[in-house]
C-alpha positions as CSV (number, residue, x, y, z in Angstrom):
1,X,34.4,59.6,5.9
2,X,35.3,56.0,5.5
3,X,35.4,54.9,1.9
4,X,34.7,51.2,2.7
5,X,31.0,50.6,2.3
6,X,30.8,48.3,5.3
7,X,32.8,50.7,7.5
8,X,30.7,53.7,6.3
9,X,27.9,52.3,8.4
10,X,29.9,53.3,11.5
11,X,31.3,56.8,10.8
12,X,31.9,57.7,14.4
13,X,33.8,54.6,15.5
14,X,37.5,54.1,15.9
15,X,39.1,51.6,13.5
16,X,39.5,49.1,16.3
17,X,35.9,49.5,17.5
18,X,34.7,49.3,13.9
19,X,36.5,46.0,13.3
20,X,35.1,44.6,16.5
21,X,31.6,45.6,15.6
22,X,31.9,44.2,12.1
23,X,33.3,40.9,13.5
24,X,30.3,40.7,15.9
25,X,27.9,41.5,13.0
26,X,29.4,38.6,11.0
27,X,29.1,36.3,14.0
28,X,25.5,37.3,14.4
29,X,24.8,36.7,10.8
30,X,26.4,33.3,10.9
31,X,24.5,32.5,14.1
32,X,21.2,33.5,12.5
33,X,22.0,31.5,9.4
34,X,22.8,28.5,11.6
35,X,19.6,28.9,13.5
36,X,17.6,29.2,10.3
37,X,19.3,26.1,8.8
38,X,18.7,24.0,11.9
39,X,15.1,25.2,12.1
40,X,14.4,24.3,8.5
41,X,16.1,20.9,9.0
42,X,13.9,20.3,12.1
43,X,10.7,21.2,10.2
44,X,11.6,18.8,7.4
45,X,12.5,16.0,9.8
46,X,9.1,16.5,11.6
47,X,7.3,16.4,8.3
48,X,9.0,13.2,7.3
49,X,8.3,11.7,10.7
50,X,4.7,12.6,10.4
51,X,4.5,11.1,6.9
52,X,5.8,7.7,8.2
53,X,3.9,7.7,11.5
54,X,0.5,8.9,10.3
55,X,-0.5,5.5,8.8
56,X,0.6,3.8,12.1
57,X,-1.1,6.3,14.5
58,X,-4.2,6.8,12.3
59,X,-4.7,3.5,10.4
60,X,-7.6,3.4,7.9
61,X,-10.9,2.1,9.1
62,X,-11.1,-1.7,8.6
63,X,-12.1,-2.3,5.0
64,X,-14.3,-5.2,3.7
65,X,-13.0,-8.7,4.4
66,X,-12.4,-10.3,1.0
67,X,-13.4,-13.8,1.9
68,X,-15.5,-16.8,1.0
69,X,-16.5,-20.0,2.8
70,X,-17.5,-20.7,6.3
71,X,-16.1,-18.2,8.9
72,X,-16.4,-20.9,11.5
73,X,-14.4,-23.4,9.5
74,X,-11.6,-25.3,11.2
75,X,-9.1,-24.1,8.6
76,X,-8.5,-20.5,7.6
77,X,-6.5,-19.8,4.5
78,X,-5.1,-16.4,3.7
79,X,-3.8,-15.7,0.2
80,X,-1.4,-12.8,-0.6
81,X,-1.2,-12.0,-4.2
82,X,-0.5,-9.2,-6.7
83,X,-2.9,-8.7,-9.6
84,X,0.0,-8.3,-12.0
85,X,1.9,-11.4,-10.8
86,X,2.0,-14.1,-13.5
87,X,2.3,-16.9,-10.9
88,X,-0.8,-15.5,-9.1
89,X,-2.7,-15.6,-12.4
90,X,-1.6,-19.2,-12.9
91,X,-2.9,-20.2,-9.4
92,X,-6.2,-18.3,-9.9
93,X,-7.0,-19.7,-13.3
94,X,-5.7,-23.2,-12.5
95,X,-5.6,-24.4,-8.9
96,X,-8.1,-22.0,-7.2
97,X,-11.2,-23.7,-8.6
98,X,-10.0,-27.0,-7.2
99,X,-9.3,-25.6,-3.8
100,X,-12.8,-24.1,-3.8
101,X,-14.4,-27.3,-4.8
102,X,-12.5,-29.5,-2.3
103,X,-12.5,-27.3,0.8
104,X,-14.2,-23.9,0.5
105,X,-17.6,-24.7,-1.0
106,X,-18.0,-27.6,1.5
107,X,-17.5,-25.3,4.4
108,X,-14.2,-26.9,5.5
109,X,-12.1,-23.9,4.9
110,X,-12.5,-20.1,5.2
111,X,-10.6,-18.4,2.4
112,X,-9.4,-14.8,2.7
113,X,-7.7,-12.8,0.0
114,X,-5.2,-10.0,0.8
115,X,-3.9,-7.8,-2.1
116,X,-0.1,-7.6,-1.8
117,X,0.4,-4.8,-4.4
118,X,4.1,-4.4,-5.0
119,X,4.7,-4.6,-8.7
120,X,3.7,-1.1,-9.6
121,X,0.9,1.5,-10.0
122,X,-1.4,-0.9,-11.9
123,X,-1.2,-3.4,-9.0
124,X,-2.5,-0.7,-6.6
125,X,-5.2,0.4,-9.1
126,X,-6.4,-3.1,-9.6
127,X,-6.6,-3.7,-5.9
128,X,-8.5,-0.5,-5.2
129,X,-10.9,-1.4,-8.0
130,X,-11.4,-4.9,-6.5
131,X,-12.3,-3.3,-3.1
132,X,-14.8,-1.1,-4.9
133,X,-16.4,-4.2,-6.5
134,X,-16.7,-5.7,-3.1
135,X,-18.9,-2.8,-2.1
136,X,-21.5,-4.2,-4.5
137,X,-21.0,-7.8,-3.5
138,X,-19.1,-8.6,-6.7
139,X,-15.6,-9.0,-5.4
140,X,-14.9,-12.6,-6.6
141,X,-16.4,-12.0,-10.0
142,X,-14.3,-8.9,-10.5
143,X,-11.2,-10.7,-9.0
144,X,-11.5,-13.4,-11.6
145,X,-11.8,-10.9,-14.4
146,X,-8.7,-9.0,-13.3
147,X,-6.6,-12.2,-13.5
148,X,-8.2,-13.2,-16.8
149,X,-7.2,-9.8,-18.3
150,X,-3.7,-9.6,-16.9
151,X,-1.3,-9.1,-19.7
152,X,2.0,-8.3,-17.9
153,X,3.5,-5.8,-15.5
154,X,2.5,-2.2,-16.0
155,X,1.7,-2.6,-19.6
156,X,-1.8,-1.0,-19.5
157,X,-3.9,-3.9,-18.4
158,X,-5.3,-2.0,-15.5
159,X,-5.8,1.5,-16.7
160,X,-8.9,3.4,-15.3
161,X,-10.7,2.8,-18.6
162,X,-10.0,-1.0,-18.5
163,X,-11.0,-1.2,-14.9
164,X,-14.3,0.5,-15.7
165,X,-14.9,-1.9,-18.6
166,X,-14.3,-4.9,-16.3
167,X,-16.8,-3.4,-13.8
168,X,-19.4,-3.4,-16.6
169,X,-18.5,-7.0,-17.5
170,X,-18.9,-8.1,-13.9
171,X,-22.4,-6.7,-13.8
172,X,-21.6,-3.8,-11.4
173,X,-23.3,-0.4,-11.3
174,X,-20.6,1.4,-13.2
175,X,-21.5,4.9,-12.0
176,X,-21.2,3.7,-8.3
177,X,-18.0,1.9,-9.1
178,X,-16.6,4.9,-10.8
179,X,-17.4,7.2,-7.9
180,X,-15.7,4.7,-5.5
181,X,-12.6,4.3,-7.6
182,X,-12.2,8.0,-8.5
183,X,-12.6,9.0,-4.8
184,X,-9.6,6.8,-3.9
185,X,-11.8,5.3,-1.1
186,X,-9.5,2.3,-0.7
187,X,-6.1,3.8,-1.4
188,X,-5.0,3.7,2.3
189,X,-6.6,0.2,2.7
190,X,-4.4,-1.2,-0.1
191,X,-1.4,0.5,1.4
192,X,-2.3,-1.1,4.8
193,X,-2.6,-4.5,3.1
194,X,1.0,-4.2,1.9
195,X,2.2,-3.5,5.4
196,X,0.1,-6.4,6.7
197,X,1.9,-8.7,4.3
198,X,5.3,-7.5,5.5
199,X,4.3,-7.9,9.1
200,X,3.4,-11.5,8.5
201,X,6.7,-12.2,6.8
202,X,5.3,-12.4,3.3
203,X,7.9,-11.6,0.6
204,X,6.7,-13.3,-2.5
205,X,3.4,-14.0,-4.4
206,X,1.3,-16.0,-4.3
207,X,1.9,-16.9,-0.7
208,X,-0.6,-18.6,1.7
209,X,-1.1,-18.9,5.4
210,X,-2.9,-22.0,6.5
211,X,-4.0,-21.5,10.1
212,X,-1.1,-19.0,10.3
213,X,1.6,-21.3,8.8
214,X,3.2,-20.0,5.6
215,X,3.0,-22.4,2.5
216,X,3.5,-22.0,-1.2
217,X,0.8,-22.7,-3.8
218,X,2.3,-26.1,-4.5
219,X,1.9,-27.0,-0.8
220,X,-1.5,-25.6,-0.3
221,X,-3.7,-28.6,-0.9
222,X,-1.6,-30.9,1.3
223,X,-1.4,-28.2,4.0
224,X,-5.2,-27.7,4.1
225,X,-5.7,-31.5,4.2
226,X,-3.2,-31.9,7.1
227,X,-4.8,-29.0,9.0
228,X,-8.2,-30.7,8.7
229,X,-6.8,-33.9,10.2
230,X,-5.2,-32.1,13.2
231,X,-7.1,-32.7,16.4
């Protein structure tokens, strides 16, 4: 009897045949291990591909348009902003009422807001909450409260509790708002908004498109005025 435990599996083979069989067994084991590794890598690759392609192949249903003014206006203004962005807060609390008074309220401009949420989790949470407010026709009221209550980046300004409190201040049905927010109804929409900003070449906030032309906040008034004078 062979004393080697591996060799003892083949008690009726010659030493030469035994070595050949053992070598072939090692090769089979190595081949099986290679196949397993490649299969696992393939599965992981497919999962990653599906993760990145899913939003492209199956985009969310179009969400509410966060807009004000005359949809038939000659000038269309798109704002891209993050609710945690200090410069966005400065625009909203300073210049925005002037733009509304000069162009939006008179029907000369149609103003669209796009959340560009890139500063952290609270940016996403605030944008989702703003969409939920839009379901009750209170987007702009809630939008204003978000910027008024911004205290910095990811410092707790937009926790769930604070967002619910702002909903109450905006005169929303808080139970309906809570159900919307907790269901993550607009999570994919907020993610899609980020991709939209990237697709349009937006890389800072606040940024504006006036009839498709990118301008800064400081250029906004002049750009709208020029667009109105263009034949």
